[in-house]
PDB file of N, CA, C and O in Angstrom:
ATOM      1  N   MET A   1      14.321   5.659   4.382  1.00  0.00           N
ATOM      2  CA  MET A   1      13.966   4.439   4.348  1.00  0.00           C
ATOM      3  C   MET A   1      11.970   4.937   3.846  1.00  0.00           C
ATOM      4  O   MET A   1      11.198   5.690   4.439  1.00  0.00           O
ATOM      5  N   PRO A   2      11.788   4.213   2.717  1.00  0.00           N
ATOM      6  CA  PRO A   2      10.598   4.552   2.785  1.00  0.00           C
ATOM      7  C   PRO A   2       9.208   3.835   3.188  1.00  0.00           C
ATOM      8  O   PRO A   2       8.821   3.023   2.347  1.00  0.00           O
ATOM      9  N   LYS A   3       8.769   3.919   3.799  1.00  0.00           N
ATOM     10  CA  LYS A   3       7.203   3.417   3.985  1.00  0.00           C
ATOM     11  C   LYS A   3       6.466   3.977   3.784  1.00  0.00           C
ATOM     12  O   LYS A   3       6.529   5.205   3.717  1.00  0.00           O
ATOM     13  N   PRO A   4       4.996   2.972   3.521  1.00  0.00           N
ATOM     14  CA  PRO A   4       4.005   3.242   2.980  1.00  0.00           C
ATOM     15  C   PRO A   4       2.734   3.522   3.562  1.00  0.00           C
ATOM     16  O   PRO A   4       2.216   2.487   3.981  1.00  0.00           O
ATOM     17  N   VAL A   5       2.047   4.535   3.741  1.00  0.00           N
ATOM     18  CA  VAL A   5       0.727   4.482   4.400  1.00  0.00           C
ATOM     19  C   VAL A   5      -0.719   4.670   3.892  1.00  0.00           C
ATOM     20  O   VAL A   5      -1.104   5.120   2.813  1.00  0.00           O
ATOM     21  N   ILE A   6      -1.332   4.265   4.817  1.00  0.00           N
ATOM     22  CA  ILE A   6      -2.403   4.078   3.718  1.00  0.00           C
ATOM     23  C   ILE A   6      -3.445   5.089   4.943  1.00  0.00           C
ATOM     24  O   ILE A   6      -3.478   5.073   6.174  1.00  0.00           O
ATOM     25  N   ASP A   7      -4.130   5.823   4.008  1.00  0.00           N
ATOM     26  CA  ASP A   7      -5.322   6.672   4.392  1.00  0.00           C
ATOM     27  C   ASP A   7      -6.525   5.867   4.422  1.00  0.00           C
ATOM     28  O   ASP A   7      -7.194   5.466   3.470  1.00  0.00           O
ATOM     29  N   TYR A   8      -6.728   5.660   5.905  1.00  0.00           N
ATOM     30  CA  TYR A   8      -7.890   4.800   5.673  1.00  0.00           C
ATOM     31  C   TYR A   8      -9.293   5.245   5.323  1.00  0.00           C
ATOM     32  O   TYR A   8     -10.185   4.453   5.017  1.00  0.00           O
ATOM     33  N   LYS A   9      -9.484   6.975   5.406  1.00  0.00           N
ATOM     34  CA  LYS A   9     -10.801   7.875   4.853  1.00  0.00           C
ATOM     35  C   LYS A   9     -10.663   7.530   3.519  1.00  0.00           C
ATOM     36  O   LYS A   9     -11.738   7.876   3.031  1.00  0.00           O
ATOM     37  N   LYS A  10      -9.932   7.021   2.573  1.00  0.00           N
ATOM     38  CA  LYS A  10      -9.341   7.148   1.346  1.00  0.00           C
ATOM     39  C   LYS A  10     -10.222   5.523   0.615  1.00  0.00           C
ATOM     40  O   LYS A  10     -10.973   5.262  -0.326  1.00  0.00           O
ATOM     41  N   CYS A  11      -9.499   4.734   1.817  1.00  0.00           N
ATOM     42  CA  CYS A  11      -8.988   3.362   1.015  1.00  0.00           C
ATOM     43  C   CYS A  11     -10.248   2.362   1.038  1.00  0.00           C
ATOM     44  O   CYS A  11     -10.587   1.941   2.144  1.00  0.00           O
ATOM     45  N   THR A  12     -10.906   1.984   0.000  1.00  0.00           N
ATOM     46  CA  THR A  12     -11.896   1.123  -0.224  1.00  0.00           C
ATOM     47  C   THR A  12     -11.633  -0.526  -0.199  1.00  0.00           C
ATOM     48  O   THR A  12     -12.391  -1.472  -0.416  1.00  0.00           O
ATOM     49  N   ASN A  13      -9.893  -0.429   0.246  1.00  0.00           N
ATOM     50  CA  ASN A  13      -9.993  -2.245   0.282  1.00  0.00           C
ATOM     51  C   ASN A  13      -9.793  -2.701  -1.086  1.00  0.00           C
ATOM     52  O   ASN A  13      -9.646  -3.923  -1.042  1.00  0.00           O
ATOM     53  N   CYS A  14      -9.717  -2.245  -2.356  1.00  0.00           N
ATOM     54  CA  CYS A  14     -10.019  -2.474  -3.268  1.00  0.00           C
ATOM     55  C   CYS A  14      -8.329  -3.816  -3.822  1.00  0.00           C
ATOM     56  O   CYS A  14      -8.189  -4.695  -4.672  1.00  0.00           O
ATOM     57  N   GLY A  15      -7.404  -3.188  -2.700  1.00  0.00           N
ATOM     58  CA  GLY A  15      -6.329  -4.799  -3.015  1.00  0.00           C
ATOM     59  C   GLY A  15      -5.453  -4.912  -4.377  1.00  0.00           C
ATOM     60  O   GLY A  15      -4.899  -5.944  -4.758  1.00  0.00           O
ATOM     61  N   ASN A  16      -5.432  -3.645  -5.047  1.00  0.00           N
ATOM     62  CA  ASN A  16      -4.918  -2.853  -6.441  1.00  0.00           C
ATOM     63  C   ASN A  16      -2.776  -3.016  -5.279  1.00  0.00           C
ATOM     64  O   ASN A  16      -1.660  -3.411  -5.617  1.00  0.00           O
ATOM     65  N   CYS A  17      -3.196  -2.612  -4.375  1.00  0.00           N
ATOM     66  CA  CYS A  17      -1.519  -2.504  -3.581  1.00  0.00           C
ATOM     67  C   CYS A  17      -0.807  -4.151  -3.611  1.00  0.00           C
ATOM     68  O   CYS A  17       0.334  -4.575  -3.792  1.00  0.00           O
ATOM     69  N   ILE A  18      -1.953  -4.693  -3.372  1.00  0.00           N
ATOM     70  CA  ILE A  18      -1.733  -5.867  -2.835  1.00  0.00           C
ATOM     71  C   ILE A  18      -1.186  -6.967  -4.078  1.00  0.00           C
ATOM     72  O   ILE A  18      -0.371  -7.886  -3.998  1.00  0.00           O
ATOM     73  N   ASP A  19      -1.985  -6.466  -5.241  1.00  0.00           N
ATOM     74  CA  ASP A  19      -1.298  -6.763  -6.510  1.00  0.00           C
ATOM     75  C   ASP A  19      -0.092  -6.361  -7.501  1.00  0.00           C
ATOM     76  O   ASP A  19       0.397  -7.079  -8.373  1.00  0.00           O
ATOM     77  N   ILE A  20       0.225  -5.207  -7.203  1.00  0.00           N
ATOM     78  CA  ILE A  20       1.173  -4.501  -8.134  1.00  0.00           C
ATOM     79  C   ILE A  20       2.004  -4.665  -7.104  1.00  0.00           C
ATOM     80  O   ILE A  20       2.178  -5.878  -7.216  1.00  0.00           O
ATOM     81  N   CYS A  21       2.696  -4.325  -6.113  1.00  0.00           N
ATOM     82  CA  CYS A  21       3.815  -4.043  -4.752  1.00  0.00           C
ATOM     83  C   CYS A  21       4.601  -5.510  -4.940  1.00  0.00           C
ATOM     84  O   CYS A  21       4.317  -6.629  -4.512  1.00  0.00           O
ATOM     85  N   PRO A  22       5.739  -5.015  -5.786  1.00  0.00           N
ATOM     86  CA  PRO A  22       6.693  -6.107  -6.116  1.00  0.00           C
ATOM     87  C   PRO A  22       7.808  -6.815  -4.925  1.00  0.00           C
ATOM     88  O   PRO A  22       8.832  -7.437  -5.207  1.00  0.00           O
ATOM     89  N   MET A  23       7.400  -6.587  -3.848  1.00  0.00           N
ATOM     90  CA  MET A  23       8.069  -6.844  -2.786  1.00  0.00           C
ATOM     91  C   MET A  23       6.913  -7.350  -1.718  1.00  0.00           C
ATOM     92  O   MET A  23       7.411  -7.729  -0.658  1.00  0.00           O
ATOM     93  N   GLN A  24       5.681  -7.423  -1.770  1.00  0.00           N
ATOM     94  CA  GLN A  24       4.307  -7.645  -1.076  1.00  0.00           C
ATOM     95  C   GLN A  24       4.632  -7.590   0.160  1.00  0.00           C
ATOM     96  O   GLN A  24       5.165  -8.347   0.971  1.00  0.00           O
ATOM     97  N   VAL A  25       3.988  -6.001   0.149  1.00  0.00           N
ATOM     98  CA  VAL A  25       4.631  -5.051   1.586  1.00  0.00           C
ATOM     99  C   VAL A  25       3.166  -5.494   2.235  1.00  0.00           C
ATOM    100  O   VAL A  25       2.955  -5.850   3.395  1.00  0.00           O
ATOM    101  N   PHE A  26       2.123  -5.354   1.036  1.00  0.00           N
ATOM    102  CA  PHE A  26       0.708  -5.564   1.731  1.00  0.00           C
ATOM    103  C   PHE A  26       0.055  -7.206   1.672  1.00  0.00           C
ATOM    104  O   PHE A  26       0.433  -8.148   0.974  1.00  0.00           O
ATOM    105  N   GLU A  27      -1.328  -7.126   2.922  1.00  0.00           N
ATOM    106  CA  GLU A  27      -1.697  -8.051   2.769  1.00  0.00           C
ATOM    107  C   GLU A  27      -3.526  -7.479   3.159  1.00  0.00           C
ATOM    108  O   GLU A  27      -4.104  -6.419   3.398  1.00  0.00           O
ATOM    109  N   LYS A  28      -3.757  -8.471   3.070  1.00  0.00           N
ATOM    110  CA  LYS A  28      -5.505  -7.941   3.199  1.00  0.00           C
ATOM    111  C   LYS A  28      -5.212  -9.027   4.790  1.00  0.00           C
ATOM    112  O   LYS A  28      -4.592 -10.086   4.892  1.00  0.00           O
ATOM    113  N   GLU A  29      -5.894  -8.274   5.766  1.00  0.00           N
ATOM    114  CA  GLU A  29      -6.683  -8.806   7.581  1.00  0.00           C
ATOM    115  C   GLU A  29      -7.859  -8.750   7.407  1.00  0.00           C
ATOM    116  O   GLU A  29      -8.074  -7.865   6.578  1.00  0.00           O
ATOM    117  N   ASN A  30      -8.814  -9.240   7.753  1.00  0.00           N
ATOM    118  CA  ASN A  30     -10.102  -9.197   8.034  1.00  0.00           C
ATOM    119  C   ASN A  30     -10.617  -7.858   7.444  1.00  0.00           C
ATOM    120  O   ASN A  30     -10.858  -6.747   7.916  1.00  0.00           O
ATOM    121  N   ASP A  31     -10.718  -8.695   5.643  1.00  0.00           N
ATOM    122  CA  ASP A  31     -10.991  -7.732   4.566  1.00  0.00           C
ATOM    123  C   ASP A  31     -10.306  -6.413   4.668  1.00  0.00           C
ATOM    124  O   ASP A  31     -10.926  -5.593   3.991  1.00  0.00           O
ATOM    125  N   LYS A  32      -9.024  -5.773   5.387  1.00  0.00           N
ATOM    126  CA  LYS A  32      -8.314  -4.283   5.210  1.00  0.00           C
ATOM    127  C   LYS A  32      -7.525  -5.045   4.943  1.00  0.00           C
ATOM    128  O   LYS A  32      -7.092  -6.107   5.392  1.00  0.00           O
ATOM    129  N   VAL A  33      -7.277  -4.105   3.770  1.00  0.00           N
ATOM    130  CA  VAL A  33      -5.374  -3.849   3.089  1.00  0.00           C
ATOM    131  C   VAL A  33      -4.722  -3.206   5.005  1.00  0.00           C
ATOM    132  O   VAL A  33      -5.171  -2.568   5.957  1.00  0.00           O
ATOM    133  N   VAL A  34      -3.666  -3.801   4.671  1.00  0.00           N
ATOM    134  CA  VAL A  34      -2.874  -3.287   5.747  1.00  0.00           C
ATOM    135  C   VAL A  34      -1.236  -3.840   5.058  1.00  0.00           C
ATOM    136  O   VAL A  34      -0.920  -4.784   4.334  1.00  0.00           O
ATOM    137  N   VAL A  35      -0.195  -2.331   5.933  1.00  0.00           N
ATOM    138  CA  VAL A  35       1.026  -2.690   5.263  1.00  0.00           C
ATOM    139  C   VAL A  35       1.609  -3.534   6.240  1.00  0.00           C
ATOM    140  O   VAL A  35       1.793  -3.129   7.388  1.00  0.00           O
ATOM    141  N   LYS A  36       1.963  -4.856   5.815  1.00  0.00           N
ATOM    142  CA  LYS A  36       2.218  -5.952   6.143  1.00  0.00           C
ATOM    143  C   LYS A  36       3.666  -6.028   6.819  1.00  0.00           C
ATOM    144  O   LYS A  36       3.850  -6.576   7.905  1.00  0.00           O
ATOM    145  N   LYS A  37       4.578  -5.479   6.137  1.00  0.00           N
ATOM    146  CA  LYS A  37       5.721  -5.672   6.024  1.00  0.00           C
ATOM    147  C   LYS A  37       6.532  -4.410   4.957  1.00  0.00           C
ATOM    148  O   LYS A  37       6.861  -4.560   3.780  1.00  0.00           O
ATOM    149  N   PRO A  38       6.719  -3.044   5.915  1.00  0.00           N
ATOM    150  CA  PRO A  38       7.307  -1.549   5.600  1.00  0.00           C
ATOM    151  C   PRO A  38       8.714  -1.856   5.281  1.00  0.00           C
ATOM    152  O   PRO A  38       9.261  -1.389   4.282  1.00  0.00           O
ATOM    153  N   GLU A  39       9.435  -2.806   6.301  1.00  0.00           N
ATOM    154  CA  GLU A  39      10.964  -3.102   5.851  1.00  0.00           C
ATOM    155  C   GLU A  39      10.807  -3.424   4.692  1.00  0.00           C
ATOM    156  O   GLU A  39      11.367  -2.526   4.063  1.00  0.00           O
ATOM    157  N   GLU A  40      10.209  -4.473   3.657  1.00  0.00           N
ATOM    158  CA  GLU A  40      10.653  -4.953   2.679  1.00  0.00           C
ATOM    159  C   GLU A  40      10.334  -3.623   1.649  1.00  0.00           C
ATOM    160  O   GLU A  40      10.938  -3.691   0.579  1.00  0.00           O
ATOM    161  N   CYS A  41       9.385  -2.314   1.854  1.00  0.00           N
ATOM    162  CA  CYS A  41       9.192  -1.229   0.978  1.00  0.00           C
ATOM    163  C   CYS A  41      10.452  -1.124   0.474  1.00  0.00           C
ATOM    164  O   CYS A  41      11.373  -1.041   1.287  1.00  0.00           O
ATOM    165  N   ILE A  42      10.827  -1.101  -1.360  1.00  0.00           N
ATOM    166  CA  ILE A  42      11.804   0.007  -2.033  1.00  0.00           C
ATOM    167  C   ILE A  42      11.867   0.782  -2.111  1.00  0.00           C
ATOM    168  O   ILE A  42      12.957   1.344  -2.214  1.00  0.00           O
ATOM    169  N   GLY A  43      10.353   1.591  -2.120  1.00  0.00           N
ATOM    170  CA  GLY A  43       9.799   3.067  -2.882  1.00  0.00           C
ATOM    171  C   GLY A  43       9.529   3.235  -3.803  1.00  0.00           C
ATOM    172  O   GLY A  43       9.666   4.358  -4.288  1.00  0.00           O
ATOM    173  N   CYS A  44       9.012   2.203  -4.504  1.00  0.00           N
ATOM    174  CA  CYS A  44       9.117   2.098  -6.300  1.00  0.00           C
ATOM    175  C   CYS A  44       7.462   2.451  -6.735  1.00  0.00           C
ATOM    176  O   CYS A  44       7.046   2.271  -7.880  1.00  0.00           O
ATOM    177  N   ARG A  45       6.662   2.950  -5.674  1.00  0.00           N
ATOM    178  CA  ARG A  45       5.455   3.986  -5.355  1.00  0.00           C
ATOM    179  C   ARG A  45       4.534   3.635  -6.376  1.00  0.00           C
ATOM    180  O   ARG A  45       3.510   4.278  -6.605  1.00  0.00           O
ATOM    181  N   ALA A  46       5.107   2.006  -7.358  1.00  0.00           N
ATOM    182  CA  ALA A  46       3.559   1.828  -8.067  1.00  0.00           C
ATOM    183  C   ALA A  46       2.638   1.889  -6.845  1.00  0.00           C
ATOM    184  O   ALA A  46       1.923   2.876  -7.021  1.00  0.00           O
ATOM    185  N   CYS A  47       2.276   1.208  -5.520  1.00  0.00           N
ATOM    186  CA  CYS A  47       1.308   1.042  -4.849  1.00  0.00           C
ATOM    187  C   CYS A  47       0.357   2.662  -5.324  1.00  0.00           C
ATOM    188  O   CYS A  47      -0.815   2.879  -5.629  1.00  0.00           O
ATOM    189  N   GLU A  48       1.425   3.418  -5.195  1.00  0.00           N
ATOM    190  CA  GLU A  48       0.591   5.319  -4.853  1.00  0.00           C
ATOM    191  C   GLU A  48      -0.176   5.289  -6.472  1.00  0.00           C
ATOM    192  O   GLU A  48      -1.399   5.377  -6.578  1.00  0.00           O
ATOM    193  N   VAL A  49       0.665   5.163  -7.579  1.00  0.00           N
ATOM    194  CA  VAL A  49       0.029   4.913  -8.648  1.00  0.00           C
ATOM    195  C   VAL A  49      -1.426   4.444  -8.957  1.00  0.00           C
ATOM    196  O   VAL A  49      -2.420   5.036  -9.377  1.00  0.00           O
ATOM    197  N   GLN A  50      -1.144   2.995  -8.545  1.00  0.00           N
ATOM    198  CA  GLN A  50      -2.529   2.165  -8.939  1.00  0.00           C
ATOM    199  C   GLN A  50      -3.027   2.113  -8.349  1.00  0.00           C
ATOM    200  O   GLN A  50      -3.746   1.114  -8.385  1.00  0.00           O
ATOM    201  N   CYS A  51      -3.292   3.403  -6.772  1.00  0.00           N
ATOM    202  CA  CYS A  51      -4.336   3.436  -6.000  1.00  0.00           C
ATOM    203  C   CYS A  51      -5.738   4.100  -7.178  1.00  0.00           C
ATOM    204  O   CYS A  51      -5.559   4.794  -8.179  1.00  0.00           O
ATOM    205  N   PRO A  52      -6.425   3.840  -6.892  1.00  0.00           N
ATOM    206  CA  PRO A  52      -7.525   4.761  -7.631  1.00  0.00           C
ATOM    207  C   PRO A  52      -8.010   5.937  -6.684  1.00  0.00           C
ATOM    208  O   PRO A  52      -8.511   7.010  -7.021  1.00  0.00           O
ATOM    209  N   LYS A  53      -7.806   5.584  -5.747  1.00  0.00           N
ATOM    210  CA  LYS A  53      -8.688   6.239  -4.719  1.00  0.00           C
ATOM    211  C   LYS A  53      -7.273   7.590  -4.127  1.00  0.00           C
ATOM    212  O   LYS A  53      -7.547   8.568  -3.432  1.00  0.00           O
ATOM    213  N   GLY A  54      -6.156   7.321  -4.533  1.00  0.00           N
ATOM    214  CA  GLY A  54      -4.876   8.047  -3.886  1.00  0.00           C
ATOM    215  C   GLY A  54      -4.974   8.490  -2.375  1.00  0.00           C
ATOM    216  O   GLY A  54      -5.112   9.558  -1.779  1.00  0.00           O
ATOM    217  N   ALA A  55      -4.805   6.853  -1.963  1.00  0.00           N
ATOM    218  CA  ALA A  55      -5.219   6.307  -0.203  1.00  0.00           C
ATOM    219  C   ALA A  55      -3.610   6.321   0.500  1.00  0.00           C
ATOM    220  O   ALA A  55      -3.263   6.355   1.680  1.00  0.00           O
ATOM    221  N   ILE A  56      -2.811   6.278  -0.775  1.00  0.00           N
ATOM    222  CA  ILE A  56      -1.670   5.337  -0.522  1.00  0.00           C
ATOM    223  C   ILE A  56      -0.307   6.735  -0.593  1.00  0.00           C
ATOM    224  O   ILE A  56       0.133   7.406  -1.526  1.00  0.00           O
ATOM    225  N   LYS A  57      -0.114   6.706   0.345  1.00  0.00           N
ATOM    226  CA  LYS A  57       1.354   8.007   0.454  1.00  0.00           C
ATOM    227  C   LYS A  57       2.823   6.993   0.672  1.00  0.00           C
ATOM    228  O   LYS A  57       2.693   6.250   1.645  1.00  0.00           O
ATOM    229  N   VAL A  58       3.813   6.881   0.138  1.00  0.00           N
ATOM    230  CA  VAL A  58       5.326   6.399   0.129  1.00  0.00           C
ATOM    231  C   VAL A  58       5.948   7.583   0.380  1.00  0.00           C
ATOM    232  O   VAL A  58       6.094   8.566  -0.347  1.00  0.00           O
ATOM    233  N   VAL A  59       6.557   7.213   2.320  1.00  0.00           N
ATOM    234  CA  VAL A  59       6.975   8.731   3.006  1.00  0.00           C
ATOM    235  C   VAL A  59       8.328   8.212   3.229  1.00  0.00           C
ATOM    236  O   VAL A  59       8.433   6.988   3.156  1.00  0.00           O
ATOM    237  N   ASP A  60       9.624   9.044   3.544  1.00  0.00           N
ATOM    238  CA  ASP A  60      10.540   8.672   4.208  1.00  0.00           C
ATOM    239  C   ASP A  60      11.054   8.762   5.425  1.00  0.00           C
ATOM    240  O   ASP A  60      12.098   8.169   5.700  1.00  0.00           O
TER     241      ASP A  60
END
């Protein structure tokens, strides 16, 4: 089962992943992007592609 993982050393909390994810896996909590619903991830990797800092990896 795919699961997105955020590298918070690289993440700038821009929200691109929130906007691009078709399954609404990401949300902002206290101005920080979090993986709120990892079980909903379909492994499309759109978040990886759209992250300008390369802070997201989808792992199996």
